[in-house]
Biotite code that builds the C-alpha atoms (Angstrom):
import biotite.structure as struc

atoms = struc.array([
    struc.Atom([-31.692, -30.372, 37.068], chain_id="A", res_id=1, res_name="MET", atom_name="CA", element="C"),
    struc.Atom([-32.259, -33.759, 38.704], chain_id="A", res_id=2, res_name="THR", atom_name="CA", element="C"),
    struc.Atom([-29.096, -35.526, 39.794], chain_id="A", res_id=3, res_name="THR", atom_name="CA", element="C"),
    struc.Atom([-28.408, -38.479, 42.061], chain_id="A", res_id=4, res_name="LYS", atom_name="CA", element="C"),
    struc.Atom([-24.818, -39.502, 41.240], chain_id="A", res_id=5, res_name="ALA", atom_name="CA", element="C"),
    struc.Atom([-21.895, -38.329, 43.368], chain_id="A", res_id=6, res_name="ASP", atom_name="CA", element="C"),
    struc.Atom([-19.463, -38.301, 40.428], chain_id="A", res_id=7, res_name="LYS", atom_name="CA", element="C"),
    struc.Atom([-19.653, -37.449, 36.757], chain_id="A", res_id=8, res_name="SER", atom_name="CA", element="C"),
    struc.Atom([-18.049, -38.483, 33.484], chain_id="A", res_id=9, res_name="CYS", atom_name="CA", element="C"),
    struc.Atom([-17.811, -35.821, 30.783], chain_id="A", res_id=10, res_name="VAL", atom_name="CA", element="C"),
    struc.Atom([-17.778, -37.075, 27.192], chain_id="A", res_id=11, res_name="ILE", atom_name="CA", element="C"),
    struc.Atom([-16.799, -34.444, 24.628], chain_id="A", res_id=12, res_name="ILE", atom_name="CA", element="C"),
    struc.Atom([-17.854, -35.873, 21.277], chain_id="A", res_id=13, res_name="GLY", atom_name="CA", element="C"),
    struc.Atom([-20.767, -38.066, 22.380], chain_id="A", res_id=14, res_name="ALA", atom_name="CA", element="C"),
    struc.Atom([-21.782, -39.272, 18.931], chain_id="A", res_id=15, res_name="GLY", atom_name="CA", element="C"),
    struc.Atom([-23.805, -42.296, 17.880], chain_id="A", res_id=16, res_name="ASP", atom_name="CA", element="C"),
    struc.Atom([-21.045, -44.892, 18.262], chain_id="A", res_id=17, res_name="ALA", atom_name="CA", element="C"),
    struc.Atom([-18.013, -44.709, 20.563], chain_id="A", res_id=18, res_name="THR", atom_name="CA", element="C"),
    struc.Atom([-19.075, -41.616, 22.500], chain_id="A", res_id=19, res_name="GLY", atom_name="CA", element="C"),
    struc.Atom([-22.540, -43.009, 23.120], chain_id="A", res_id=20, res_name="ALA", atom_name="CA", element="C"),
    struc.Atom([-21.120, -46.354, 24.247], chain_id="A", res_id=21, res_name="ALA", atom_name="CA", element="C"),
    struc.Atom([-18.719, -44.624, 26.647], chain_id="A", res_id=22, res_name="ILE", atom_name="CA", element="C"),
    struc.Atom([-21.591, -42.633, 28.134], chain_id="A", res_id=23, res_name="GLY", atom_name="CA", element="C"),
    struc.Atom([-23.650, -45.780, 28.669], chain_id="A", res_id=24, res_name="ARG", atom_name="CA", element="C"),
    struc.Atom([-20.708, -47.688, 30.141], chain_id="A", res_id=25, res_name="ALA", atom_name="CA", element="C"),
    struc.Atom([-19.884, -45.052, 32.748], chain_id="A", res_id=26, res_name="PHE", atom_name="CA", element="C"),
    struc.Atom([-23.566, -44.544, 33.589], chain_id="A", res_id=27, res_name="ALA", atom_name="CA", element="C"),
    struc.Atom([-23.725, -48.253, 34.418], chain_id="A", res_id=28, res_name="ARG", atom_name="CA", element="C"),
    struc.Atom([-20.774, -47.677, 36.762], chain_id="A", res_id=29, res_name="GLU", atom_name="CA", element="C"),
    struc.Atom([-22.784, -45.089, 38.714], chain_id="A", res_id=30, res_name="GLY", atom_name="CA", element="C"),
    struc.Atom([-21.524, -41.933, 37.018], chain_id="A", res_id=31, res_name="PHE", atom_name="CA", element="C"),
    struc.Atom([-23.677, -39.085, 35.814], chain_id="A", res_id=32, res_name="ALA", atom_name="CA", element="C"),
    struc.Atom([-22.952, -39.191, 32.085], chain_id="A", res_id=33, res_name="ALA", atom_name="CA", element="C"),
    struc.Atom([-22.488, -35.603, 30.897], chain_id="A", res_id=34, res_name="CYS", atom_name="CA", element="C"),
    struc.Atom([-22.864, -35.854, 27.136], chain_id="A", res_id=35, res_name="LEU", atom_name="CA", element="C"),
    struc.Atom([-21.632, -33.099, 24.867], chain_id="A", res_id=36, res_name="SER", atom_name="CA", element="C"),
    struc.Atom([-21.328, -32.409, 21.168], chain_id="A", res_id=37, res_name="ARG", atom_name="CA", element="C"),
    struc.Atom([-22.028, -29.441, 18.900], chain_id="A", res_id=38, res_name="ARG", atom_name="CA", element="C"),
    struc.Atom([-25.369, -27.634, 19.385], chain_id="A", res_id=39, res_name="PRO", atom_name="CA", element="C"),
    struc.Atom([-26.592, -28.644, 15.925], chain_id="A", res_id=40, res_name="ARG", atom_name="CA", element="C"),
    struc.Atom([-26.774, -32.209, 17.274], chain_id="A", res_id=41, res_name="HIS", atom_name="CA", element="C"),
    struc.Atom([-28.887, -31.237, 20.310], chain_id="A", res_id=42, res_name="SER", atom_name="CA", element="C"),
    struc.Atom([-31.830, -33.485, 19.449], chain_id="A", res_id=43, res_name="GLU", atom_name="CA", element="C"),
    struc.Atom([-29.649, -36.555, 18.952], chain_id="A", res_id=44, res_name="ALA", atom_name="CA", element="C"),
    struc.Atom([-27.772, -35.758, 22.151], chain_id="A", res_id=45, res_name="LEU", atom_name="CA", element="C"),
    struc.Atom([-30.990, -35.536, 24.160], chain_id="A", res_id=46, res_name="GLU", atom_name="CA", element="C"),
    struc.Atom([-32.220, -38.791, 22.620], chain_id="A", res_id=47, res_name="ALA", atom_name="CA", element="C"),
    struc.Atom([-29.014, -40.489, 23.780], chain_id="A", res_id=48, res_name="LEU", atom_name="CA", element="C"),
    struc.Atom([-29.433, -39.063, 27.287], chain_id="A", res_id=49, res_name="ALA", atom_name="CA", element="C"),
    struc.Atom([-33.029, -40.278, 27.398], chain_id="A", res_id=50, res_name="GLN", atom_name="CA", element="C"),
    struc.Atom([-31.985, -43.790, 26.334], chain_id="A", res_id=51, res_name="SER", atom_name="CA", element="C"),
    struc.Atom([-29.443, -43.941, 29.161], chain_id="A", res_id=52, res_name="ILE", atom_name="CA", element="C"),
    struc.Atom([-32.043, -42.738, 31.655], chain_id="A", res_id=53, res_name="ARG", atom_name="CA", element="C"),
    struc.Atom([-34.511, -45.334, 30.342], chain_id="A", res_id=54, res_name="ALA", atom_name="CA", element="C"),
    struc.Atom([-31.929, -47.999, 31.226], chain_id="A", res_id=55, res_name="ASP", atom_name="CA", element="C"),
    struc.Atom([-31.727, -46.692, 34.787], chain_id="A", res_id=56, res_name="GLY", atom_name="CA", element="C"),
    struc.Atom([-28.645, -44.504, 34.453], chain_id="A", res_id=57, res_name="GLY", atom_name="CA", element="C"),
    struc.Atom([-28.165, -40.791, 34.907], chain_id="A", res_id=58, res_name="GLU", atom_name="CA", element="C"),
    struc.Atom([-27.401, -38.699, 31.848], chain_id="A", res_id=59, res_name="ALA", atom_name="CA", element="C"),
    struc.Atom([-27.432, -35.034, 30.890], chain_id="A", res_id=60, res_name="HIS", atom_name="CA", element="C"),
    struc.Atom([-27.356, -33.572, 27.373], chain_id="A", res_id=61, res_name="ALA", atom_name="CA", element="C"),
    struc.Atom([-25.065, -30.527, 27.371], chain_id="A", res_id=62, res_name="LEU", atom_name="CA", element="C"),
    struc.Atom([-24.485, -29.303, 23.811], chain_id="A", res_id=63, res_name="PRO", atom_name="CA", element="C"),
    struc.Atom([-21.456, -27.072, 23.345], chain_id="A", res_id=64, res_name="VAL", atom_name="CA", element="C"),
    struc.Atom([-18.920, -26.134, 20.693], chain_id="A", res_id=65, res_name="ASP", atom_name="CA", element="C"),
    struc.Atom([-15.757, -27.662, 22.155], chain_id="A", res_id=66, res_name="ALA", atom_name="CA", element="C"),
    struc.Atom([-13.597, -25.160, 20.238], chain_id="A", res_id=67, res_name="ARG", atom_name="CA", element="C"),
    struc.Atom([-15.112, -22.264, 22.183], chain_id="A", res_id=68, res_name="ASP", atom_name="CA", element="C"),
    struc.Atom([-12.962, -21.555, 25.233], chain_id="A", res_id=69, res_name="GLU", atom_name="CA", element="C"),
    struc.Atom([-15.599, -19.653, 27.177], chain_id="A", res_id=70, res_name="SER", atom_name="CA", element="C"),
    struc.Atom([-18.191, -22.342, 26.450], chain_id="A", res_id=71, res_name="ALA", atom_name="CA", element="C"),
    struc.Atom([-15.890, -25.093, 27.692], chain_id="A", res_id=72, res_name="MET", atom_name="CA", element="C"),
    struc.Atom([-15.115, -23.199, 30.873], chain_id="A", res_id=73, res_name="ILE", atom_name="CA", element="C"),
    struc.Atom([-18.838, -22.685, 31.455], chain_id="A", res_id=74, res_name="ALA", atom_name="CA", element="C"),
    struc.Atom([-19.550, -26.378, 30.762], chain_id="A", res_id=75, res_name="LEU", atom_name="CA", element="C"),
    struc.Atom([-17.229, -27.608, 33.501], chain_id="A", res_id=76, res_name="PHE", atom_name="CA", element="C"),
    struc.Atom([-18.492, -24.952, 35.898], chain_id="A", res_id=77, res_name="GLU", atom_name="CA", element="C"),
    struc.Atom([-22.084, -26.067, 35.282], chain_id="A", res_id=78, res_name="GLU", atom_name="CA", element="C"),
    struc.Atom([-21.293, -29.730, 35.779], chain_id="A", res_id=79, res_name="ILE", atom_name="CA", element="C"),
    struc.Atom([-19.337, -29.102, 38.970], chain_id="A", res_id=80, res_name="GLU", atom_name="CA", element="C"),
    struc.Atom([-22.022, -26.794, 40.339], chain_id="A", res_id=81, res_name="ARG", atom_name="CA", element="C"),
    struc.Atom([-25.245, -28.509, 39.269], chain_id="A", res_id=82, res_name="ASP", atom_name="CA", element="C"),
    struc.Atom([-24.518, -32.181, 38.606], chain_id="A", res_id=83, res_name="ILE", atom_name="CA", element="C"),
    struc.Atom([-21.536, -33.860, 40.302], chain_id="A", res_id=84, res_name="ALA", atom_name="CA", element="C"),
    struc.Atom([-17.747, -33.558, 40.603], chain_id="A", res_id=85, res_name="PRO", atom_name="CA", element="C"),
    struc.Atom([-15.948, -34.488, 37.389], chain_id="A", res_id=86, res_name="VAL", atom_name="CA", element="C"),
    struc.Atom([-14.043, -37.708, 38.021], chain_id="A", res_id=87, res_name="GLU", atom_name="CA", element="C"),
    struc.Atom([-13.593, -38.774, 34.384], chain_id="A", res_id=88, res_name="VAL", atom_name="CA", element="C"),
    struc.Atom([-13.239, -36.667, 31.250], chain_id="A", res_id=89, res_name="ALA", atom_name="CA", element="C"),
    struc.Atom([-13.142, -38.218, 27.779], chain_id="A", res_id=90, res_name="VAL", atom_name="CA", element="C"),
    struc.Atom([-12.224, -36.384, 24.588], chain_id="A", res_id=91, res_name="PHE", atom_name="CA", element="C"),
    struc.Atom([-13.719, -38.226, 21.638], chain_id="A", res_id=92, res_name="ASN", atom_name="CA", element="C"),
    struc.Atom([-13.886, -35.793, 18.702], chain_id="A", res_id=93, res_name="ILE", atom_name="CA", element="C"),
    struc.Atom([-12.712, -37.254, 15.405], chain_id="A", res_id=94, res_name="GLY", atom_name="CA", element="C"),
    struc.Atom([-12.623, -34.741, 12.493], chain_id="A", res_id=95, res_name="ALA", atom_name="CA", element="C"),
    struc.Atom([-11.486, -37.387, 10.019], chain_id="A", res_id=96, res_name="ASN", atom_name="CA", element="C"),
    struc.Atom([-11.284, -35.806, 6.559], chain_id="A", res_id=97, res_name="VAL", atom_name="CA", element="C"),
    struc.Atom([-9.320, -36.678, 3.426], chain_id="A", res_id=98, res_name="ASN", atom_name="CA", element="C"),
    struc.Atom([-8.009, -34.142, 0.896], chain_id="A", res_id=99, res_name="PHE", atom_name="CA", element="C"),
    struc.Atom([-5.024, -34.241, -1.471], chain_id="A", res_id=100, res_name="PRO", atom_name="CA", element="C"),
    struc.Atom([-2.423, -31.822, -0.145], chain_id="A", res_id=101, res_name="ILE", atom_name="CA", element="C"),
    struc.Atom([-2.716, -29.623, -3.249], chain_id="A", res_id=102, res_name="THR", atom_name="CA", element="C"),
    struc.Atom([-6.443, -29.239, -2.619], chain_id="A", res_id=103, res_name="GLU", atom_name="CA", element="C"),
    struc.Atom([-6.231, -28.718, 1.133], chain_id="A", res_id=104, res_name="MET", atom_name="CA", element="C"),
    struc.Atom([-7.334, -25.226, 2.106], chain_id="A", res_id=105, res_name="THR", atom_name="CA", element="C"),
    struc.Atom([-5.981, -23.360, 5.084], chain_id="A", res_id=106, res_name="ALA", atom_name="CA", element="C"),
    struc.Atom([-9.522, -23.151, 6.451], chain_id="A", res_id=107, res_name="ARG", atom_name="CA", element="C"),
    struc.Atom([-10.006, -26.931, 6.386], chain_id="A", res_id=108, res_name="VAL", atom_name="CA", element="C"),
    struc.Atom([-6.608, -27.603, 7.935], chain_id="A", res_id=109, res_name="TYR", atom_name="CA", element="C"),
    struc.Atom([-7.222, -25.102, 10.726], chain_id="A", res_id=110, res_name="GLN", atom_name="CA", element="C"),
    struc.Atom([-10.764, -26.353, 11.383], chain_id="A", res_id=111, res_name="LYS", atom_name="CA", element="C"),
    struc.Atom([-9.590, -29.949, 11.703], chain_id="A", res_id=112, res_name="VAL", atom_name="CA", element="C"),
    struc.Atom([-6.846, -28.886, 14.117], chain_id="A", res_id=113, res_name="TRP", atom_name="CA", element="C"),
    struc.Atom([-9.342, -26.872, 16.173], chain_id="A", res_id=114, res_name="GLU", atom_name="CA", element="C"),
    struc.Atom([-11.724, -29.809, 16.424], chain_id="A", res_id=115, res_name="MET", atom_name="CA", element="C"),
    struc.Atom([-9.295, -32.681, 16.975], chain_id="A", res_id=116, res_name="ALA", atom_name="CA", element="C"),
    struc.Atom([-6.465, -30.988, 18.889], chain_id="A", res_id=117, res_name="CYS", atom_name="CA", element="C"),
    struc.Atom([-7.259, -27.515, 20.240], chain_id="A", res_id=118, res_name="PHE", atom_name="CA", element="C"),
    struc.Atom([-10.608, -28.647, 21.646], chain_id="A", res_id=119, res_name="ALA", atom_name="CA", element="C"),
    struc.Atom([-8.766, -31.508, 23.356], chain_id="A", res_id=120, res_name="GLY", atom_name="CA", element="C"),
    struc.Atom([-6.471, -28.991, 25.018], chain_id="A", res_id=121, res_name="PHE", atom_name="CA", element="C"),
    struc.Atom([-9.457, -26.982, 26.271], chain_id="A", res_id=122, res_name="LEU", atom_name="CA", element="C"),
    struc.Atom([-11.143, -30.071, 27.726], chain_id="A", res_id=123, res_name="MET", atom_name="CA", element="C"),
    struc.Atom([-7.907, -31.356, 29.226], chain_id="A", res_id=124, res_name="GLY", atom_name="CA", element="C"),
    struc.Atom([-7.115, -28.035, 30.853], chain_id="A", res_id=125, res_name="ARG", atom_name="CA", element="C"),
    struc.Atom([-10.566, -27.602, 32.373], chain_id="A", res_id=126, res_name="GLU", atom_name="CA", element="C"),
    struc.Atom([-10.629, -31.193, 33.599], chain_id="A", res_id=127, res_name="ALA", atom_name="CA", element="C"),
    struc.Atom([-7.185, -30.766, 35.148], chain_id="A", res_id=128, res_name="ALA", atom_name="CA", element="C"),
    struc.Atom([-8.254, -27.573, 36.898], chain_id="A", res_id=129, res_name="ARG", atom_name="CA", element="C"),
    struc.Atom([-11.066, -29.284, 38.794], chain_id="A", res_id=130, res_name="VAL", atom_name="CA", element="C"),
    struc.Atom([-9.306, -32.617, 39.310], chain_id="A", res_id=131, res_name="MET", atom_name="CA", element="C"),
    struc.Atom([-6.091, -31.200, 40.768], chain_id="A", res_id=132, res_name="THR", atom_name="CA", element="C"),
    struc.Atom([-8.111, -29.594, 43.575], chain_id="A", res_id=133, res_name="LYS", atom_name="CA", element="C"),
    struc.Atom([-9.283, -33.053, 44.642], chain_id="A", res_id=134, res_name="ARG", atom_name="CA", element="C"),
    struc.Atom([-6.073, -34.861, 43.635], chain_id="A", res_id=135, res_name="GLU", atom_name="CA", element="C"),
    struc.Atom([-7.881, -37.577, 41.697], chain_id="A", res_id=136, res_name="ARG", atom_name="CA", element="C"),
    struc.Atom([-9.415, -38.238, 38.306], chain_id="A", res_id=137, res_name="GLY", atom_name="CA", element="C"),
    struc.Atom([-8.965, -39.762, 34.863], chain_id="A", res_id=138, res_name="THR", atom_name="CA", element="C"),
    struc.Atom([-8.574, -37.951, 31.535], chain_id="A", res_id=139, res_name="ILE", atom_name="CA", element="C"),
    struc.Atom([-8.781, -40.034, 28.353], chain_id="A", res_id=140, res_name="ILE", atom_name="CA", element="C"),
    struc.Atom([-8.095, -38.882, 24.804], chain_id="A", res_id=141, res_name="PHE", atom_name="CA", element="C"),
    struc.Atom([-9.343, -40.897, 21.830], chain_id="A", res_id=142, res_name="THR", atom_name="CA", element="C"),
    struc.Atom([-6.663, -41.212, 19.168], chain_id="A", res_id=143, res_name="GLY", atom_name="CA", element="C"),
    struc.Atom([-6.544, -42.947, 15.793], chain_id="A", res_id=144, res_name="ALA", atom_name="CA", element="C"),
    struc.Atom([-4.175, -44.624, 13.370], chain_id="A", res_id=145, res_name="THR", atom_name="CA", element="C"),
    struc.Atom([-3.357, -41.054, 12.312], chain_id="A", res_id=146, res_name="ALA", atom_name="CA", element="C"),
    struc.Atom([-1.976, -40.385, 15.805], chain_id="A", res_id=147, res_name="SER", atom_name="CA", element="C"),
    struc.Atom([1.164, -42.307, 14.866], chain_id="A", res_id=148, res_name="ILE", atom_name="CA", element="C"),
    struc.Atom([1.130, -42.510, 11.059], chain_id="A", res_id=149, res_name="ARG", atom_name="CA", element="C"),
    struc.Atom([0.124, -39.972, 8.460], chain_id="A", res_id=150, res_name="GLY", atom_name="CA", element="C"),
    struc.Atom([-1.652, -41.501, 5.487], chain_id="A", res_id=151, res_name="GLY", atom_name="CA", element="C"),
    struc.Atom([-2.260, -40.244, 1.956], chain_id="A", res_id=152, res_name="ILE", atom_name="CA", element="C"),
    struc.Atom([-4.682, -37.348, 2.064], chain_id="A", res_id=153, res_name="GLY", atom_name="CA", element="C"),
    struc.Atom([-4.774, -37.193, 5.845], chain_id="A", res_id=154, res_name="TYR", atom_name="CA", element="C"),
    struc.Atom([-2.319, -34.344, 6.444], chain_id="A", res_id=155, res_name="ALA", atom_name="CA", element="C"),
    struc.Atom([-4.804, -32.310, 8.467], chain_id="A", res_id=156, res_name="ALA", atom_name="CA", element="C"),
    struc.Atom([-6.184, -35.222, 10.466], chain_id="A", res_id=157, res_name="PHE", atom_name="CA", element="C"),
    struc.Atom([-2.754, -36.704, 11.200], chain_id="A", res_id=158, res_name="ALA", atom_name="CA", element="C"),
    struc.Atom([-1.351, -33.321, 12.187], chain_id="A", res_id=159, res_name="GLY", atom_name="CA", element="C"),
    struc.Atom([-4.180, -32.778, 14.657], chain_id="A", res_id=160, res_name="ALA", atom_name="CA", element="C"),
    struc.Atom([-4.058, -36.296, 16.081], chain_id="A", res_id=161, res_name="LYS", atom_name="CA", element="C"),
    struc.Atom([-0.267, -36.205, 16.437], chain_id="A", res_id=162, res_name="HIS", atom_name="CA", element="C"),
    struc.Atom([-0.722, -32.985, 18.389], chain_id="A", res_id=163, res_name="GLY", atom_name="CA", element="C"),
    struc.Atom([-3.396, -34.525, 20.598], chain_id="A", res_id=164, res_name="LEU", atom_name="CA", element="C"),
    struc.Atom([-1.112, -37.458, 21.389], chain_id="A", res_id=165, res_name="ARG", atom_name="CA", element="C"),
    struc.Atom([1.711, -35.093, 22.363], chain_id="A", res_id=166, res_name="ALA", atom_name="CA", element="C"),
    struc.Atom([-0.712, -33.170, 24.570], chain_id="A", res_id=167, res_name="LEU", atom_name="CA", element="C"),
    struc.Atom([-1.704, -36.398, 26.320], chain_id="A", res_id=168, res_name="ALA", atom_name="CA", element="C"),
    struc.Atom([1.933, -37.369, 26.875], chain_id="A", res_id=169, res_name="GLN", atom_name="CA", element="C"),
    struc.Atom([2.796, -33.998, 28.400], chain_id="A", res_id=170, res_name="SER", atom_name="CA", element="C"),
    struc.Atom([-0.285, -33.972, 30.602], chain_id="A", res_id=171, res_name="MET", atom_name="CA", element="C"),
    struc.Atom([0.398, -37.512, 31.815], chain_id="A", res_id=172, res_name="ALA", atom_name="CA", element="C"),
    struc.Atom([3.872, -36.556, 33.019], chain_id="A", res_id=173, res_name="ARG", atom_name="CA", element="C"),
    struc.Atom([2.631, -33.381, 34.668], chain_id="A", res_id=174, res_name="GLU", atom_name="CA", element="C"),
    struc.Atom([-0.558, -34.721, 36.247], chain_id="A", res_id=175, res_name="LEU", atom_name="CA", element="C"),
    struc.Atom([0.458, -38.277, 37.150], chain_id="A", res_id=176, res_name="GLY", atom_name="CA", element="C"),
    struc.Atom([2.264, -37.156, 40.316], chain_id="A", res_id=177, res_name="PRO", atom_name="CA", element="C"),
    struc.Atom([-0.964, -35.356, 41.280], chain_id="A", res_id=178, res_name="LYS", atom_name="CA", element="C"),
    struc.Atom([-2.874, -38.667, 41.184], chain_id="A", res_id=179, res_name="ASN", atom_name="CA", element="C"),
    struc.Atom([-4.578, -37.922, 37.860], chain_id="A", res_id=180, res_name="ILE", atom_name="CA", element="C"),
    struc.Atom([-4.456, -40.695, 35.274], chain_id="A", res_id=181, res_name="HIS", atom_name="CA", element="C"),
    struc.Atom([-4.054, -39.440, 31.692], chain_id="A", res_id=182, res_name="VAL", atom_name="CA", element="C"),
    struc.Atom([-4.432, -42.009, 28.926], chain_id="A", res_id=183, res_name="ALA", atom_name="CA", element="C"),
    struc.Atom([-4.375, -41.946, 25.127], chain_id="A", res_id=184, res_name="HIS", atom_name="CA", element="C"),
    struc.Atom([-6.272, -44.656, 23.238], chain_id="A", res_id=185, res_name="VAL", atom_name="CA", element="C"),
    struc.Atom([-5.310, -45.402, 19.636], chain_id="A", res_id=186, res_name="ILE", atom_name="CA", element="C"),
    struc.Atom([-8.355, -46.722, 17.797], chain_id="A", res_id=187, res_name="ILE", atom_name="CA", element="C"),
    struc.Atom([-6.551, -48.470, 14.950], chain_id="A", res_id=188, res_name="ASP", atom_name="CA", element="C"),
    struc.Atom([-9.346, -49.569, 12.685], chain_id="A", res_id=189, res_name="GLY", atom_name="CA", element="C"),
    struc.Atom([-12.880, -48.871, 11.578], chain_id="A", res_id=190, res_name="MET", atom_name="CA", element="C"),
    struc.Atom([-15.619, -48.640, 14.180], chain_id="A", res_id=191, res_name="ILE", atom_name="CA", element="C"),
    struc.Atom([-19.073, -50.162, 13.823], chain_id="A", res_id=192, res_name="GLY", atom_name="CA", element="C"),
    struc.Atom([-20.964, -46.882, 13.457], chain_id="A", res_id=193, res_name="SER", atom_name="CA", element="C"),
    struc.Atom([-23.826, -45.606, 11.301], chain_id="A", res_id=194, res_name="ASP", atom_name="CA", element="C"),
    struc.Atom([-21.281, -43.701, 9.204], chain_id="A", res_id=195, res_name="PHE", atom_name="CA", element="C"),
    struc.Atom([-19.233, -46.815, 8.437], chain_id="A", res_id=196, res_name="ILE", atom_name="CA", element="C"),
    struc.Atom([-22.365, -48.774, 7.564], chain_id="A", res_id=197, res_name="ARG", atom_name="CA", element="C"),
    struc.Atom([-23.296, -46.058, 5.068], chain_id="A", res_id=198, res_name="GLN", atom_name="CA", element="C"),
    struc.Atom([-19.953, -45.942, 3.263], chain_id="A", res_id=199, res_name="ILE", atom_name="CA", element="C"),
    struc.Atom([-19.050, -49.647, 3.362], chain_id="A", res_id=200, res_name="HIS", atom_name="CA", element="C"),
    struc.Atom([-21.709, -52.052, 2.038], chain_id="A", res_id=201, res_name="PRO", atom_name="CA", element="C"),
    struc.Atom([-20.061, -55.028, 3.773], chain_id="A", res_id=202, res_name="ASP", atom_name="CA", element="C"),
    struc.Atom([-19.896, -53.342, 7.188], chain_id="A", res_id=203, res_name="ALA", atom_name="CA", element="C"),
    struc.Atom([-22.695, -55.423, 8.725], chain_id="A", res_id=204, res_name="ASN", atom_name="CA", element="C"),
    struc.Atom([-20.994, -58.654, 7.711], chain_id="A", res_id=205, res_name="ALA", atom_name="CA", element="C"),
    struc.Atom([-17.681, -57.389, 9.066], chain_id="A", res_id=206, res_name="ALA", atom_name="CA", element="C"),
    struc.Atom([-19.353, -56.456, 12.327], chain_id="A", res_id=207, res_name="ARG", atom_name="CA", element="C"),
    struc.Atom([-20.797, -59.966, 12.624], chain_id="A", res_id=208, res_name="ALA", atom_name="CA", element="C"),
    struc.Atom([-17.305, -61.391, 12.126], chain_id="A", res_id=209, res_name="GLU", atom_name="CA", element="C"),
    struc.Atom([-15.741, -58.947, 14.629], chain_id="A", res_id=210, res_name="ASP", atom_name="CA", element="C"),
    struc.Atom([-13.462, -57.476, 11.963], chain_id="A", res_id=211, res_name="THR", atom_name="CA", element="C"),
    struc.Atom([-14.462, -53.911, 12.828], chain_id="A", res_id=212, res_name="ILE", atom_name="CA", element="C"),
    struc.Atom([-14.235, -52.423, 16.289], chain_id="A", res_id=213, res_name="LEU", atom_name="CA", element="C"),
    struc.Atom([-17.265, -52.653, 18.562], chain_id="A", res_id=214, res_name="SER", atom_name="CA", element="C"),
    struc.Atom([-18.094, -49.350, 20.318], chain_id="A", res_id=215, res_name="PRO", atom_name="CA", element="C"),
    struc.Atom([-19.264, -51.245, 23.394], chain_id="A", res_id=216, res_name="ASP", atom_name="CA", element="C"),
    struc.Atom([-15.985, -53.140, 23.657], chain_id="A", res_id=217, res_name="GLU", atom_name="CA", element="C"),
    struc.Atom([-14.030, -49.910, 23.228], chain_id="A", res_id=218, res_name="ILE", atom_name="CA", element="C"),
    struc.Atom([-16.050, -48.380, 26.051], chain_id="A", res_id=219, res_name="ALA", atom_name="CA", element="C"),
    struc.Atom([-15.254, -51.290, 28.376], chain_id="A", res_id=220, res_name="LYS", atom_name="CA", element="C"),
    struc.Atom([-11.572, -50.494, 27.920], chain_id="A", res_id=221, res_name="ASN", atom_name="CA", element="C"),
    struc.Atom([-12.173, -46.858, 28.911], chain_id="A", res_id=222, res_name="TYR", atom_name="CA", element="C"),
    struc.Atom([-13.853, -47.972, 32.136], chain_id="A", res_id=223, res_name="VAL", atom_name="CA", element="C"),
    struc.Atom([-10.974, -50.390, 32.743], chain_id="A", res_id=224, res_name="TRP", atom_name="CA", element="C"),
    struc.Atom([-8.454, -47.562, 32.318], chain_id="A", res_id=225, res_name="LEU", atom_name="CA", element="C"),
    struc.Atom([-10.261, -45.513, 34.941], chain_id="A", res_id=226, res_name="HIS", atom_name="CA", element="C"),
    struc.Atom([-10.356, -48.414, 37.383], chain_id="A", res_id=227, res_name="ASN", atom_name="CA", element="C"),
    struc.Atom([-6.663, -49.292, 37.065], chain_id="A", res_id=228, res_name="GLN", atom_name="CA", element="C"),
    struc.Atom([-4.601, -49.162, 40.275], chain_id="A", res_id=229, res_name="PRO", atom_name="CA", element="C"),
    struc.Atom([-2.099, -46.331, 40.110], chain_id="A", res_id=230, res_name="ARG", atom_name="CA", element="C"),
    struc.Atom([0.859, -48.657, 40.661], chain_id="A", res_id=231, res_name="SER", atom_name="CA", element="C"),
    struc.Atom([0.396, -49.846, 37.063], chain_id="A", res_id=232, res_name="ALA", atom_name="CA", element="C"),
    struc.Atom([-1.319, -47.157, 34.991], chain_id="A", res_id=233, res_name="TRP", atom_name="CA", element="C"),
    struc.Atom([-1.541, -47.599, 31.239], chain_id="A", res_id=234, res_name="THR", atom_name="CA", element="C"),
    struc.Atom([-0.772, -44.407, 29.360], chain_id="A", res_id=235, res_name="HIS", atom_name="CA", element="C"),
    struc.Atom([-1.312, -45.586, 25.779], chain_id="A", res_id=236, res_name="GLU", atom_name="CA", element="C"),
    struc.Atom([-3.634, -48.348, 24.669], chain_id="A", res_id=237, res_name="LEU", atom_name="CA", element="C"),
    struc.Atom([-3.842, -49.643, 21.087], chain_id="A", res_id=238, res_name="ASP", atom_name="CA", element="C"),
    struc.Atom([-7.187, -51.188, 20.129], chain_id="A", res_id=239, res_name="LEU", atom_name="CA", element="C"),
    struc.Atom([-7.694, -53.050, 16.865], chain_id="A", res_id=240, res_name="ARG", atom_name="CA", element="C"),
    struc.Atom([-9.841, -55.949, 15.608], chain_id="A", res_id=241, res_name="PRO", atom_name="CA", element="C"),
    struc.Atom([-8.405, -59.470, 15.580], chain_id="A", res_id=242, res_name="TRP", atom_name="CA", element="C"),
    struc.Atom([-8.388, -59.530, 11.786], chain_id="A", res_id=243, res_name="LYS", atom_name="CA", element="C"),
    struc.Atom([-8.083, -56.589, 9.412], chain_id="A", res_id=244, res_name="GLU", atom_name="CA", element="C"),
    struc.Atom([-9.812, -56.998, 6.049], chain_id="A", res_id=245, res_name="ASN", atom_name="CA", element="C"),
    struc.Atom([-10.385, -53.375, 5.039], chain_id="A", res_id=246, res_name="TRP", atom_name="CA", element="C"),
])
């Protein structure tokens, strides 16, 4: 495995929009972008890594099921051993589903919690384990409107995102004194992704008017969070477009 960077950024949930933009942003900052999502997305993950490398950055496609404890442990061990020390870890899994409460199955509710909350715990724990040894690092969790407000049909998603926010708060208080910055970012609005363009016919027009969130602008905020001086760390950041039409 070819590596040249002396630090790495792990992105759990490196999809086509926000996760990809975060990977590119940190690669431009000199990090080895360690991109991860479920193995069934391996081809797309490798394509993203290749695009970052084509732009002169360092990137590695590392598919893994983030709900699998042993796989997450092995992922961080591999990165630390073969790539570069983990200085930034970003949890970016969404799991946004909508079901009426009377139609919600236990399986769906549990799966959403595993993806959007339990997997965040696994990443946070493994990141903390390597960062505390060096007494430095940044851990960022991507939240949503559902992190602070449960909407109609979003019982599972809101429950998981509320849990993720509580995890971030607890970790921030525990790890801050160890020089590890833990932040939670509430993405309060729709993001300009392929998925949004498919389900909303006016998405391209909204993107042109800046009324949906730009993944690249979100990513800039993640880099800014990492670069903050520790005398004034931001724990929670709320990002939303200037005008909300949806």
